[in-house]
C-alpha positions in Angstrom: 29.1 4.6 -13.7 28.0 5.6 -10.2 24.4 6.0 -11.4 24.4 2.6 -13.0 25.8 1.0 -9.8 23.1 2.7 -7.7 20.4 1.4 -10.1 21.8 -2.1 -9.8 21.9 -1.9 -6.0 18.3 -0.6 -5.9 17.2 -3.4 -8.2 18.9 -6.1 -6.1 17.3 -4.5 -2.9 13.8 -4.7 -4.5 14.4 -8.3 -5.5 15.5 -9.2 -1.9 12.5 -7.4 -0.3 10.1 -9.0 -2.7 11.6 -12.4 -2.1 11.4 -11.9 1.6 7.7 -10.8 1.5 6.8 -13.8 -0.6 8.7 -16.1 1.9 6.5 -14.7 4.7 3.4 -15.8 2.8 4.9 -19.3 2.2 6.0 -19.7 5.8 2.9 -18.3 7.5 0.8 -21.5 7.2 3.5 -23.7 8.8 3.6 -24.6 12.5 7.2 -23.5 12.8 6.2 -19.9 11.7 3.2 -19.9 14.0 5.3 -20.9 17.0 8.1 -18.4 16.3 5.7 -15.6 15.4 3.8 -16.0 18.7 7.1 -15.8 20.6 8.0 -12.7 18.7 4.7 -11.0 19.4 4.9 -11.9 23.1 8.4 -10.3 23.2 7.2 -7.2 21.4 4.0 -6.7 23.6 5.8 -5.0 26.6 7.9 -2.7 24.3 6.9 0.6 22.9 6.7 -1.0 19.5 4.0 -3.5 20.5 2.7 -6.4 18.6 0.8 -4.1 16.3 4.0 -2.3 15.3 5.7 -5.6 14.7 2.8 -6.8 12.4 2.9 -3.6 10.4 6.7 -3.7 10.1 6.9 -7.4 9.0 3.7 -7.8 6.9 2.9 -4.3 5.5 6.1 -2.4 5.3 7.8 -4.6 2.7 5.2 -3.5 0.1 5.6 0.1 1.2 9.4 -0.2 1.0 9.1 -1.6 -2.5 7.1 1.5 -3.5 9.6 3.9 -2.0 12.7 2.2 -3.6 10.8 1.8 -6.9 10.0 5.5 -6.9 13.7 6.3 -6.4 14.6 3.8 -9.2 12.1 5.6 -11.6 13.7 8.9 -10.7 17.2 7.6 -11.7 16.3 5.5 -14.7 17.0 7.2 -18.1 14.2 8.0 -20.4 16.2 6.8 -23.4 15.5 3.3 -24.6 17.7 0.4 -23.6 20.6 -0.4 -25.9 20.0 -3.1 -28.4 21.3 -6.4 -27.2 21.4 -10.0 -28.3 18.1 -11.8 -28.2 17.4 -13.1 -24.7 15.1 -15.7 -23.2 13.0 -12.8 -21.8 11.9 -12.1 -25.4 10.5 -15.6 -25.8 8.7 -15.5 -22.4 7.0 -12.2 -23.1 5.5 -13.3 -26.5 2.0 -14.9 -26.8 1.7 -18.5 -25.8 -2.1 -18.7 -25.5 -4.6 -16.8 -27.6 -8.2 -17.2 -26.4 -11.3 -15.2 -26.8 -12.2 -15.5 -23.1 -8.9 -14.8 -21.4 -7.3 -12.8 -24.2 -3.6 -13.0 -25.3 -1.5 -14.6 -22.6 2.3 -14.7 -22.6 4.6 -17.5 -21.3 5.7 -15.5 -18.3 2.1 -14.6 -17.4 1.2 -18.3 -17.5 4.3 -19.1 -15.4 3.4 -16.4 -12.7 -0.3 -17.5 -12.6 0.8 -21.2 -12.2 3.1 -20.3 -9.4 0.3 -18.3 -7.7 -2.1 -21.2 -8.0 0.6 -23.5 -6.5 1.0 -21.1 -3.6 -2.8 -21.0 -3.0 -2.9 -24.8 -3.1 0.0 -25.0 -0.6 -1.6 -22.5 1.7 -4.9 -24.4 1.7 -3.2 -27.8 2.2 -0.9 -26.6 5.0 -3.8 -25.0 6.9 -6.5 -27.7 6.4 -4.2 -30.6 7.2 -3.3 -29.0 10.5 -6.9 -28.2 11.2 -8.1 -31.8 10.7 -5.4 -33.1 13.0 -6.5 -30.8 15.8 -10.3 -30.8 15.1 -12.1 -29.3 18.1 -15.9 -29.1 18.5 -17.5 -25.6 18.7 -19.4 -25.2 22.0 -21.9 -22.8 20.6 -22.7 -25.1 17.6 -23.8 -28.7 17.8 -22.2 -30.0 14.6 -21.6 -33.5 13.2 -18.0 -34.4 12.5 -18.5 -33.9 8.7 -20.1 -30.5 9.3 -17.3 -29.5 11.5 -14.7 -30.5 8.8 -16.7 -28.7 6.1 -16.8 -25.6 8.2 -13.0 -25.7 8.6 -12.6 -26.0 4.8 -14.9 -23.0 4.3 -12.9 -21.0 6.8 -9.6 -21.7 5.0 -11.1 -20.6 1.7 -11.3 -17.2 3.3 -7.5 -17.1 3.6 -7.3 -17.7 -0.2 -9.5 -14.6 -0.7 -7.2 -12.7 1.6 -4.1 -13.6 -0.5 -5.8 -12.3 -3.6 -6.8 -9.1 -1.8 -3.2 -8.5 -0.8 -2.4 -8.1 -4.5 -5.7 -6.8 -5.8 -5.0 -3.0 -5.7 -1.3 -3.0 -6.7 -1.9 -3.3 -10.5 -4.3 -0.3 -10.6 -2.0 2.2 -8.8 -1.3 5.2 -11.0 1.0 7.7 -9.4 2.8 5.1 -7.2 2.8 2.3 -9.8 5.4 -0.3 -9.0 5.0 -1.8 -12.5 6.2 1.2 -14.5 9.9 0.2 -14.5 8.8 -3.3 -15.6 7.2 -1.8 -18.7 3.8 -3.4 -17.9 1.1 -1.6 -20.0 -2.2 -0.2 -18.8 -4.2 -3.1 -20.5 -2.2 -5.8 -18.7 -2.5 -4.0 -15.3 -6.3 -3.9 -15.6 -6.4 -7.5 -16.7 -4.4 -8.6 -13.6 -6.7 -6.6 -11.4 -9.7 -8.3 -13.0 -8.2 -11.8 -12.5 -7.4 -11.2 -8.9 -10.8 -9.7 -8.2 -12.6 -12.6 -9.8 -10.5 -15.1 -7.8 -11.1 -13.2 -4.6 -14.8 -13.1 -5.0 -14.9 -16.8 -5.9 -13.0 -17.8 -2.7 -15.0 -15.4 -0.6 -18.3 -16.7 -1.9 -17.3 -20.3 -1.2 -16.1 -19.2 2.3 -19.3 -17.2 3.1 -21.8 -19.5 1.3 -20.4 -22.7 2.9 -20.4 -21.1 6.3 -24.1 -20.1 5.9 -24.9 -23.6 4.6 -23.4 -25.3 7.7 -25.3 -22.9 9.9 -28.5 -23.6 8.0 -28.4 -27.4 8.2 -27.5 -27.2 11.9 -30.4 -24.8 12.6 -28.1 -22.0 13.9 -28.4 -19.6 11.0 -30.7 -17.1 12.8 -28.4 -17.0 15.8 -25.1 -16.8 14.1 -25.5 -14.6 11.0 -26.6 -11.5 12.9 -23.8 -11.6 15.5 -21.5 -8.7 16.1 -19.1 -10.4 18.5 -17.1 -8.5 21.1 -13.9 -10.5 20.1 -12.9 -12.8 17.3 -14.4 -12.9 13.8 -17.4 -10.5 13.4 -19.8 -12.5 11.2 -22.2 -9.6 10.3 -19.2 -7.6 9.0 -18.1 -10.5 6.8 -21.5 -10.9 5.3 -21.7 -7.2 4.5 -18.3 -7.3 2.9 -19.3 -10.3 0.8 -22.5 -8.8 -0.5 -20.7 -5.5 -1.3 -17.9 -7.4 -3.2 -20.5 -9.4 -5.2 -22.2 -6.1 -6.2 -18.9 -4.7 -7.4 -18.0 -7.8 -9.3 -21.3 -8.3 -11.0 -21.4 -4.6 -12.2 -17.8 -5.1 -13.5 -18.8 -7.8 -15.9 -18.1 -6.8 -19.6 -21.8 -7.1 -20.5 -22.7 -4.5 -17.9 -19.5 -2.4 -18.0 -19.7 -1.7 -21.7 -23.4 -0.9 -21.9 -23.8 0.8 -18.4 -20.4 2.3 -17.7 -21.8 4.8 -15.3 -23.3 1.9 -13.2 -19.9 0.2 -13.2 -18.1 3.4 -12.3 -20.3 4.4 -9.3 -20.7 0.9 -7.8 -16.9 0.4 -8.0 -16.6 3.0 -5.3 -18.2 0.6 -2.8 -14.7 -0.7 -2.3 -14.5 1.6 0.7 -17.4 -0.2 2.4 -15.9 -3.5 1.4 -12.5 -2.8 2.9 -13.8 -1.4 6.1 -16.1 -4.3 6.8 -13.3 -6.7 5.8 -11.2 -5.2 8.5 -13.9 -5.7 11.1 -14.5 -9.2 10.0 -10.9 -10.4 9.7 -9.4 -8.4 12.5 -6.2 -6.4 12.7 -3.7 -9.3 12.4 -5.1 -10.5 9.1 -5.6 -6.9 7.9 -1.9 -6.2 8.2 -1.3 -8.9 5.5 -3.3 -7.0 2.9 -2.8 -3.5 4.2 0.2 -2.7 2.0 -1.8 -2.5 -1.2 -4.6 -0.6 0.6 -2.1 1.8 2.1 -0.6 2.7 -1.2 -3.9 2.8 -3.0 -5.3 5.3 -0.5 -2.2 7.5 -0.8 -2.4 7.2 -4.6 -6.0 8.2 -4.7 -5.2 11.3 -2.5 -2.4 12.4 -4.9 -4.7 12.0 -7.9 -7.3 14.2 -6.3 -4.8 16.9 -5.5 -3.2 16.6 -9.0 -6.6 17.3 -10.7 -6.8 20.6 -8.9 -7.0 23.3 -10.1 -8.9 22.8 -13.3 -7.6 23.6 -16.7 -9.6 24.2 -19.9 -9.8 23.0 -23.5 -7.9 25.3 -25.9 -9.5 24.0 -29.1 -11.1 20.9 -30.7 -11.1 19.3 -34.1 -14.1 17.2 -35.1 -13.7 14.3 -37.6 -16.5 12.8 -39.7 -16.3 9.5 -37.8 -17.6 11.1 -34.6 -14.1 11.4 -33.2 -12.9 14.6 -31.5 -9.3 15.7 -31.0 -9.0 17.9 -27.9 -6.0 20.3 -27.5 -5.1 21.1 -23.9 -2.5 23.5 -22.5 0.7 21.8 -21.2 3.4 23.1 -18.9 6.6 23.2 -21.0 8.7 21.2 -18.5 6.2 18.2 -18.6 7.7 15.3 -20.5 5.9 12.0 -21.1 6.6 9.0 -23.2 4.5 7.8 -26.1 1.7 5.3 -25.3 1.0 7.4 -22.1 -2.6 7.8 -21.0 -4.3 10.4 -19.0 -7.7 10.5 -17.2 -10.1 13.4 -17.8 -13.2 14.7 -16.1 -15.4 17.4 -17.6 -17.6 18.8 -14.8 -20.2 20.2 -17.3 -20.8 16.7 -18.6 -20.4 14.8 -15.3 -19.0 16.0 -11.9 -17.7 12.6 -10.9 -16.9 10.5 -13.9 -13.3 10.0 -15.1 -12.4 8.5 -18.4 -9.0 7.3 -19.8 -7.6 8.4 -23.1 -4.4 7.8 -25.0 -2.3 10.9 -25.8 -1.8 11.5 -29.5 0.9 14.2 -29.3 4.6 14.1 -28.4 6.2 16.2 -25.7 9.4 16.3 -27.8 7.4 18.2 -30.5 4.8 20.2 -28.6 6.1 22.2 -25.6 2.9 24.0 -24.7 0.1 21.7 -25.8 -0.9 18.1 -25.7 -3.7 16.4 -27.5 -5.9 13.4 -27.1 -8.6 11.8 -29.3 -12.1 10.8 -28.2 -14.3 8.3 -30.0 -17.9 9.4 -29.3 -19.8 6.1 -28.7 -21.1 6.2 -25.1 -23.4 8.5 -23.1 -20.5 10.6 -21.7 -18.6 11.0 -25.0 -21.8 11.7 -26.9 -22.6 14.6 -24.4 -19.1 16.0 -25.1 -19.7 15.6 -28.9 -23.0 17.5 -28.8 -21.4 20.3 -26.6 -18.6 20.9 -29.1 -21.0 20.7 -32.1 -23.1 23.4 -30.5 -20.1 25.7 -30.5 -19.3 24.8 -34.1 -22.8 25.6 -35.3 -23.2 28.7 -33.2 -22.3 32.1 -34.6 -21.6 33.8 -31.3 -18.8 36.4 -31.1 -17.3 34.6 -28.0 -17.0 30.9 -27.5 -17.6 29.2 -24.2 -15.0 28.0 -21.8 -15.0 24.2 -21.1 -13.2 23.5 -17.8 -11.6 20.1 -17.4 -9.8 18.2 -14.6 -6.8 16.1 -15.6 -4.9 13.2 -14.0 -1.7 12.0 -15.5 0.0 11.5 -17.9 0.8 7.9 -16.8 3.1 5.8 -19.0 6.1 3.6 -19.2 9.4 4.9 -17.7 11.3 4.7 -21.0 10.8 4.5 -24.7 11.8 0.8 -25.2 9.9 0.5 -28.5 12.8 2.4 -30.1 15.2 -0.5 -29.4 13.8 -2.7 -32.2 15.3 -3.0 -35.6 11.9 -2.4 -37.2 8.4 -1.6 -36.1 5.1 -3.1 -37.4 2.2 -0.9 -36.1 -1.3 -2.4 -36.4 -4.3 -0.2 -35.6 -8.1 -0.5 -36.0 -10.4 2.6 -35.9 -9.7 4.8 -32.9 -6.8 2.4 -32.0 -4.6 4.6 -34.1 -4.2 7.1 -31.2 -1.1 5.7 -29.4 0.7 5.3 -32.8 0.2 9.0 -33.6 2.4 9.8 -30.6 4.9 7.1 -31.3 5.5 8.2 -34.9 5.9 11.9 -33.9 8.4 10.9 -31.3 10.5 8.8 -33.7 10.4 11.5 -36.4 11.5 14.2 -33.9 14.5 12.0 -32.9 15.8 11.6 -36.5 18.6 14.1 -36.0 19.5 12.8 -32.5 22.6 10.8 -32.0 21.3 9.3 -28.7 18.9 6.9 -30.5 19.5 4.1 -32.9 16.1 4.3 -34.6 14.1 1.5 -36.3 15.2 1.3 -39.9 11.8 0.4 -41.2 8.3 1.3 -40.0 5.0 0.0 -41.4 1.6 1.2 -40.3 -1.3 -1.1 -40.9 -4.6 0.9 -40.5 -8.0 -0.8 -40.8 -11.1 1.5 -40.9 -14.8 1.1 -41.9 -15.0 4.3 -44.1 -12.4 6.1 -46.2 -13.3 9.3 -44.3 -11.8 7.7 -41.2 -8.3 8.0 -42.8 -8.4 11.7 -41.8 -7.7 10.6 -38.2 -4.1 10.6 -39.5 -4.3 14.3 -40.0 -1.8 15.2 -37.2 0.9 13.0 -38.9 0.0 13.7 -42.5 3.3 15.7 -42.9 5.2 12.6 -41.7 3.4 10.3 -44.1 3.8 12.6 -47.1 7.4 13.6 -46.4 9.7 10.7 -47.2 12.8 12.9 -48.1 14.6 12.2 -44.8 17.2 9.5 -45.4 16.5 7.9 -42.0 12.7 8.0 -42.3 11.2 4.9 -43.9 7.5 4.8 -43.1 4.9 3.0 -45.2 1.2 3.1 -44.7 -1.2 0.3 -45.7 -4.8 1.4 -45.2 -7.7 -1.0 -45.4 -11.3 0.3 -45.9 -13.5 -2.6 -44.9 -17.0 -1.4 -45.7 -16.6 0.6 -49.0 -16.2 -0.3 -52.6 -13.2 0.8 -54.7 -13.4 4.5 -55.3 -10.1 5.4 -56.9 -9.1 7.8 -54.2 -5.5 7.8 -53.0 -4.1 8.2 -49.5 -2.6 11.6 -50.5 -6.0 12.9 -51.5 -7.7 11.8 -48.3 -4.9 13.3 -46.1 -5.0 16.6 -48.0 -8.8 16.9 -47.8 -9.1 19.3 -44.9 -12.8 19.9 -45.6 -13.5 16.7 -43.6 -12.1 18.2 -40.4 -13.8 21.1 -38.6 -12.0 23.1 -35.9 -13.2 25.3 -33.1 -11.4 27.3 -30.5 -12.5 28.0 -26.9 -12.0 30.8 -24.5 -9.6 30.0 -21.7 -10.3 31.7 -18.4 -7.9 29.4 -16.5 -4.2 30.1 -16.6 -3.3 26.6 -15.4 -1.8 24.0 -17.7 -1.4 20.3 -17.3 1.5 19.9 -14.9 1.6 16.1 -14.6 2.3 14.0 -11.6 4.9 14.9 -9.0 8.5 13.6 -9.5 9.1 10.0 -8.3 11.6 11.3 -5.7 8.8 13.4 -4.1 6.6 10.4 -4.3 9.1 8.4 -2.3 9.3 11.1 0.3 5.5 11.3 0.6 5.2 7.5 1.1 7.9 7.6 3.8 6.1 10.5 5.6 2.7 8.8 5.4 4.0 5.4 6.7 6.0 7.0 9.5 3.1 9.1 10.7 0.8 6.1 10.5 3.1 3.9 12.6 3.6 6.7 15.3 -0.1 7.2 15.7 -0.8 3.5 15.6 1.6 2.9 18.5 0.3 5.9 20.5 -3.4 5.2 20.1 -2.9 1.5 21.0 -1.0 2.4 24.2 -3.8 4.8 25.1 -6.9 2.8 24.4 -5.7 -0.8 24.7 -4.4 -0.1 28.2 -5.2 -3.5 29.6 -2.7 -5.3 27.3 0.3 -5.2 29.6 -1.7 -5.8 32.7 -3.4 -8.8 31.1 0.0 -10.4 30.2 1.4 -9.7 33.7 -1.7 -11.2 35.3 -1.5 -14.3 33.2 2.2 -14.8 34.2 1.3 -14.3 37.9 -1.6 -16.8 37.6 0.7 -19.4 36.1 3.2 -19.0 39.0 0.5 -19.1 41.7 -1.6 -21.7 39.8 -4.7 -19.5 40.1 -7.3 -18.7 37.5 -7.4 -15.0 36.7 -10.2 -13.8 34.5 -8.8 -12.4 31.2 -9.8 -8.9 30.4 -10.0 -8.5 26.6 -10.3 -5.3 24.7 -13.0 -5.6 22.0 -11.5 -6.5 18.7 -13.2 -3.7 16.9 -11.3 -1.2 19.0 -8.0 -2.2 17.4 -9.7 -2.0 14.0 -10.9 1.5 14.7 -7.3 2.5 15.8 -6.0 1.3 12.4 -8.6 3.4 10.6 -8.0 6.5 12.6 -4.2 6.2 12.3 -4.5 5.8 8.6 -6.8 8.9 8.3 -4.4 11.0 10.3 -1.4 9.8 8.2 -3.4 10.6 5.0 -4.3 14.0 6.3 -0.7 14.9 7.1 0.4 13.7 3.7 -2.4 15.8 2.1 -1.0 18.9 3.6 2.5 18.1 2.3 1.2 17.2 -1.1 -0.9 20.4 -1.4 2.2 22.5 -0.5 4.2 20.7 -3.2 1.5 21.2 -5.7 1.0 24.9 -5.2 4.7 25.4 -5.4 4.6 24.1 -8.9 1.6 26.2 -9.8 3.1 29.5 -8.8 4.4 30.3 -12.2 1.7 31.0 -14.7 2.1 29.6 -18.2 2.3 32.1 -21.2 -0.7 32.4 -23.4 -1.1 29.5 -25.8 -2.8 29.8 -29.1 -4.9 26.9 -30.4 -3.0 24.3 -32.3 -3.2 24.7 -36.0 -3.0 22.0 -38.7 0.5 21.5 -40.0 1.1 22.4 -43.6 1.2 19.6 -46.1 4.6 18.5 -47.2 5.5 17.8 -50.8 5.0 14.2 -51.9 8.0 12.1 -52.7 8.5 11.2 -56.4 6.6 7.9 -56.0 3.5 7.0 -54.0 4.7 4.5 -51.3 1.4 4.2 -49.4 -1.4 1.8 -50.3 -5.1 1.8 -49.7 -7.3 -1.3 -50.1 -11.1 -1.4 -50.3 -13.5 -4.2 -49.3 -11.0 -6.3 -47.5 -9.3 -6.9 -44.2 -5.5 -7.1 -43.6 -4.0 -10.4 -44.6 -1.5 -10.7 -41.7 0.2 -13.8 -43.0 1.1 -11.9 -46.2 2.1 -8.7 -44.3 4.3 -10.6 -41.8 6.0 -12.6 -44.6 6.9 -9.4 -46.5 8.1 -7.7 -43.3 10.6 -10.4 -42.4 13.3 -8.4 -44.1 12.9 -5.7 -41.4 15.8 -7.0 -39.3 16.3 -9.6 -36.6 14.4 -7.9 -33.8 10.9 -6.6 -34.9 8.5 -4.9 -32.6 4.8 -5.6 -33.3 2.5 -3.1 -31.6 -1.3 -3.5 -32.0 -4.2 -1.4 -30.8 -7.7 -2.1 -31.9 -10.6 -4.6 -31.7 -10.1 -7.9 -29.9 -10.3 -10.0 -33.0 -7.5 -7.9 -34.6 -5.3 -8.4 -31.5 -5.9 -12.1 -31.5 -5.1 -12.4 -35.2 -1.8 -10.5 -34.8 -0.9 -12.4 -31.7 -1.5 -15.8 -33.4 0.7 -14.6 -36.3 3.5 -13.6 -33.9 3.2 -16.9 -32.2 3.4 -18.8 -35.5 6.4 -16.8 -36.8 8.5 -16.7 -33.7 7.8 -19.8 -31.6 10.2 -22.8 -31.0 13.3 -21.0 -32.3 16.3 -23.2 -32.2 19.9 -22.2 -31.6 20.5 -21.9 -35.3 17.5 -19.7 -35.7 18.9 -16.8 -33.8 19.6 -15.1 -37.1 16.0 -15.4 -38.1 13.6 -12.4 -37.5 11.8 -12.5 -34.3 8.4 -10.7 -33.8 7.9 -9.2 -30.4 4.2 -8.8 -29.6 2.9 -5.8 -27.6 -0.8 -5.1 -27.1 -1.9 -1.5 -26.3 -5.2 -0.4 -24.8 -6.3 2.7 -23.0 -9.9 2.0 -22.0 -11.6 -0.1 -19.3 
């Protein structure tokens, strides 16, 4: 009861902090806030805290506090699924409302949040520009017509819209410090939100920069203004550099380039460091504090990921399937527990020293204590290099196999196994999209004898492949498919082979045909296993240490280098009393920017030392030797063949859903595969479950979930 109360208190606290942070953004464009905030800054200047400490505490720390409290929340939240409850309005909001080939599958709650964000942007723009037009002042250095001056103000305010998008841009792609984990937001949705925010930011920034250059051009001031690195105020050259860098990142992130030239996308994406530094110099420290929360957490998250991937582990064994898919078996620390649908990021230095790729875990930590497995579909340059490397070992007749070192980040996944709360599960997979379901099915089967779970009473797996040989990707769960003797285990497979004619082969024959799969073991010189990320409680402590060190050095460095601040304020007050003009001595604006950078680097360095100590404490104990994973023996078939295989056809989802309506009132639909398959399943969920009336609460409701593990 005490734990439940604490979780409720933390949840309320996070809601209040989030509401307060949003209120700041809503109030910031108003004259009331501007007046009160200037008074607060003036009051804080003579104190040790300073206006810089005040800006950090008010604008940046709420996001940091959310991450700290969220980490404590994740530490306390149970791994078990939530108890089954009556159908709530949240179920309707999370289901598909819009299915479009361009934007994908969008739920009602996503449309609501996006609409509110657009309203917020419109409000910010209106509040700012209406005040600007009332107090329009000519610029001495530029001889502009009235319409040019108005257009320049409009262009300037578009920059604030880009700033609002940047404040949220990095939050969805946090891994170790993800504040979305307890909300159950999947990797696919996080990447989609990051893409939306990035596109909006680049659009507003391009309008901001392009319009400013246009006004300079028609007023014949472009040569004088665009190369300026001003002593104070907005630094134009820094803004132009940030805009060009952002455009390069966005263009190389387009699907047409990302899918064909992933390496180009991957390397150019690291230009975000240049973008953020020049944005700081362009916008100044006050505006930077507004977006610094996400940048602060992202920098710390990146540091923890680098430390986590050291030292390197090695591949225990591999299984090669005929469809150019490879299952890799990796050593795992026995205490590492992860939930199904988790993903990990892997780097193989012998293939590329810098590239990381994400993969879905196919094993269950409840079944395998010492190993975990993942499956790789070899289609791109990086994966094909891995495929050829493993094939060389298969074809070689050497007495000793090579060692393949790897670096691992993760696993990252949802905080609890909420997919178990449904009455029934409908799993839809296409090709390599089967991988998350291999983990889910093993987890459910291992929990059959557990009294903690009320398991789904009916599970149906729809699997569409191009060739019948691809069915062997189910090899790791073949004993589950062929063993239907357990009274609680009701799993049915419907396989669809789309590019082959009827051959008379059965699912049982395909699963028992081990000749399709080739295995190879590798030597393991490394004793280190995959240990996973640090506990959420340690994460909260690291965030607290990093933010405290940052604030301390920020205050100290500002008092050392911005020494004329107090004198300037005192001189101004004296001048007002004596009615004399005193020249104002201003510290260059880039000095304050450099102080922020140095304070952040010092804080990150201190956090690095603490994180390294924590990491090596976990690595003191060596894992026992682990033998390569062997194929599980085939179980005896049940008296009748329940599984189906269909040739030369695709799944008829209308028929499948109609037959599955007897699976209970609350049905979970999980899909992982091609975009067209996801869209078809989403449309069917929409048709079957939309516009439910009060009397329809006894009707089955299909809850749609899309899974994805690639960029």
